[in-house]
N, C-alpha and C positions, 0 to 999 in steps of 0.2 A: 488422484485423491485417495486417501486411506478411508476405508469403510469402518467406522468404529464398531466395536463389539458391545453387545449388551451385557456388560460385566461391571459390577460395582465392587470397589475395593481392590486391594493388591493381593489377590489369592495366589498362593504359590502354584505355579503350573505343574510342579512335580506331584501335587496331591490331587490333580484332576482325575476323575473317574467317570465311567459311563453313567453312574448313578448321581453324579454331581450335576445340578441344573445348569451350572456354568461351563459344562464340558463342551456343549455344541454351540456353534454360532447361532445368532438369533434368526428368526424367521425372515426378517427384513433382508438379510443377506442371501439366504437360501431361496427366497421367492422373488427377488428382484428381477425385472425384465430387462434392465439395462446392464451393459457391460462396463464395470468400473474396476480397473485393476488395482488390487491392494498390495500384491507382492509379486516380484519377478524372481524366478530362479535362473541363475546363470552358471554355465560351466563350459569348459573347453574340452575337446576330445581329439586325441590323435590315435588312430587305429584302436578305437575303443572295443570293437568287436563284441564278443559275447558278454563282457562286463557291462557295456553300454546297453545292450538289450535288456539285461536283468534290471538295470536301473530304470529304464523307461517303462518297462512292464510294471514295476512297483508303483511308479507315479500314476499309472492309470487307475489305481485303487485309491487315490487321494480323496479324503472326505470333504475337502473344500470345493465348493461350487466352482466350476471352471470359468465362470464369468468373472471371477475375482482374482485370477492368477494366470501367469503365463511363464513359459520357459524360453530362454534365449540360449541356444546351443551353438557353439562355434566350432566348426570342423577345421582343425589346425593341420591342414596338409596331409590328411589321411590317405593311405595307399591300399587299404583293405575295403571291406564292405560297409564301413562306417557311414558314408553318404547314403547308401541304400537303406540302412537301418533307420537313420534319421527321417528320411522321406516316408518310410513305412508308418512311423508313429505320428506323423503330422495329422493323419486322419483320426487319431485316437487321443491326442493331447493338444492343449493350446500351445503349440510348439513353433517357434520361429527358428529357422536354421540359417546361420551365417557362415561365411567362409573367410578364413584368414591364412593366406599362403606363407606369411613369414613365420618360421618355426619358433615356438616358445610360448609357454602359458601366458606370460605377460602380454605379448602381442595379441593373443586371442581374447583375453579378458578386456583389454583396452577397446577392442572392437565391440564386445558385448556391452560395455558401459554406455555406449551411445544409444542403446535400445532399451534401457531400463525404464519401467513405468511403476507407479505406485509409491507408497511411503516406506516400503521395506524391500530390501534385496537379500535373497539367500544365495550365498556363494558356496558352491560345492564342487565335487569332482565327478567324473563319469564312471566311477567304480563303487558307488554306494547303493544301498537298498534302503530307501526311506520307509518309515512306518506310515500307514495310511493317514494318520492325523498330524503328520510332520508340519505341514504349513499352518494348519489351524493352531497348533501349539506355539509356533513362532509368533503368529499374530497376537495370541493371548499374552505371551510373554512381553512383547513390546507394549501392548495396551496397559498391562498391569504395572509396568515399571518405567514410567516416563522419564526418570532421571538417568536412564541408561540408553546408550546409542548403539552399542555393539553386543551381540549375543552369541553364545556358544551352546551347542547341543551335544547330546550323548553320542559317542562313537564307539560301537562295539565291533568285535571282529566277525567276519564271515569267512572262515578258513576254507579254502579249496582243499587243503590237506592239513589234518590236525598236526600241529607242531610237536616236536619232541619235548619232553618235560623240561629239559634244561633251558629251552628258549623261554618257556613260561615262567620259570623260576629265577633265571639269572639276567635275562635281557630286559632293559627298560623299554617297554612296548610303546611308550608315548612318542619318542623321537623316531623310532624305527617304523612303526605302522600307523602313526597318527591316531592312537587310541587314547581315550580319556575316561575309561570306566571307573577309575579310582579317584577321580576329581570330585570334590564335594560341591554341591550347588551353592551359588552365592556369588558375590563380587569376586572378580579375578583380574590378574594382570593380563594385558593384551597378548603377552608372550605365550599365553596358554590357549589362544585361539588357533585351531587347526583347520586346514583347508577343506576337509571333507564335509564339515558341518558348521557353518557360521552364518550370521545375518547382521545386517547393518541398516540403520535408518538412511534412506537415500539422501536426506538433506545434508548429511555430513560427508557424502562421497566426494572425492576429488574428481577431476575430469578424466583421469586415467587410473587404472589399477596398479600400474608399474610404479615402484618406488625407485625413482631414477638414481638416487644417491647410493643405492645398494645393488650390487651385482649378484643377486641371489635368485634362486628358482630355476625350474627346468628350462633348458635352452639347448637347442640342437648343436650349438657351437662347441659345447663341452659335455662329454659323457659324464664326467664326475663334476657336476655343478655344486655350488654352495647351496645347501637346502635352507628353506625358511622364507620363501617368497610370500606365502599367505600370512605368516606371522609378522613379517616386515610391514605388510600393508596395514594390519591392525595396530601395530606399535606406532606407526607413523600417525595414525588418527588419535592414539592415546596421548601423544605429545601435544596435541591441540586441545586437550581437556576432556575428551570423550571417554566415558567409562564403560567397562565390559562386565557382563553378567553371564554366569553359566547355569544352565538348567538341564536336568536329565529328561525333560518332557519331549522336546523336539529330537527324536532319536533316529539314527541311521545305523546300518551295519556296513562296515567297510570291507569290501572284497579283498582278501589276501591270497594271491595266486600261489600255487604250490612251489613255484620257483623262489618265492620270497622267504620260505622257511628253511633256508639253507645257510650254513655258517658263512660261506664265502660272500653271499649276497648281503648278509647282515653286517659283515665287516666293511664292505664297500660303503654301506650306509653310514657306518661310523666315520669314515673319511669325509663324507658329505656333511655330516654333523659338525666335524671339526672345521671344515671350510666355512660353514655358515657362522660359527662362533667368532671367526675373525671379523665379520661385519657387524655382528650384534654386540660384541664386547671389545671394542677397539682399545680401550684402556688396558685391558688384560695383556695386550700384545704390543704395548708401546714402550716397554722398558728398554733401557740402554745398558751397555753397548749393543749394537746390532751388526749383523753380518748379512749383506745383501738384502736388507730390509727385514731380517728375522732376528728377534732378540737372542743374544748369545745364550741366555739362560734356557730358552726353549729348545735350542739346538742341543744343549747338554741333556735336557730331560728326554728329548727324542732319542738320543743316542743310548741313554740308559734304558729306555723303554724297548728299543730294538733288541738289545742284549737279552732283556728279560723275556720278551716275546719269543725270541728264538728258542729259549729253553721251554717256555710254556707250550709252544706248539707241538712239542714231542712228548709232553707229559699226559697222563690220563686226564680226562675231563674233570674239571672242578670249578667252583665259583671263582676261586682265586686266579686260576689260569685264564679263565674267560675275562676277568676284569683287567688282567695284564694285556691281553690281546686287544681288547676294546680301547684301552688307554693309548696303546701304541698307534693304532690305526687312526684314532681321533687326532692325536698330535701330528701324525704324518699328514693328514688332510690340512691341518692348520698351517703347517710349514709350507706345503705346496701352494696354498692360497696366498700366503704372505709373499712368497717369492714371485708368484704371478703378478700380484699387485705392484710389487716393486719394479718389475720389468716394464709394466704398462706405463709407468710415469716417467720412464727414462727417455 
């Protein structure tokens, strides 16, 4: 059961401050002697290590009374000290630890979904640092906006190593690092909901997290998977009439390891982005004639991009050269995914 907040009117959560009397939950919530879960936080972790520890430590500072929330963490076949870290924090957090041996985030969250309580579920990753009022702000947002069932919060970077200026200036940080600092608050398309920071009313949840019709998201069977599993989940709910809202109030910082601010890593991410586009925009790749399941026009564009990228890779760094390399790797990913799909149906 959801514990209603003592808030009147639809006050924008972005404007809440410590001096605003509507900033804190009412005394009935903070002083209740019974345990009534309002919100469940779920995430999967595979060899989370030091990032997982930073996340859990941040959650110990949550301003929401622990009687009203819980965490469901799923250890997805970790081989490092992740199980020990999770056990350590069970004494400091309302933390339930589950195990899912089948590799893949989808399998792990399917397991977590069977243990959700409350009227709101926050779906996140094991590499975020939430603000102390993160859960309070999500509860407020849901309370104040009853016409919306899906919610997105602010995702800012927590760089392990400060990126070079060309990354900040030329790279689209949204698909690469799941950052949304430039997104304005208000109604959004579900395609703009990212995995590190999202929430859903539990009454709209399907039985499983996995969108069976889309082969997207992290999976141990493929190193270069089609990215977009979290977005696919939200978009599937959007097709059922559920609306999404973005606010900057429920905020997290997304840990970006130093290995991820590397040109080679970013270009591999471009390929995953291209693979995901095949699933999200099927009409774009349905033109004929086709060769081995791939539109001939796309093969021609890929060939032209390959030639251009070969030249761009030896030129001095520039925005134009980067755009050429990004486009080539994105098209390469799309062609590989189309070919893989065509072979799978034979």
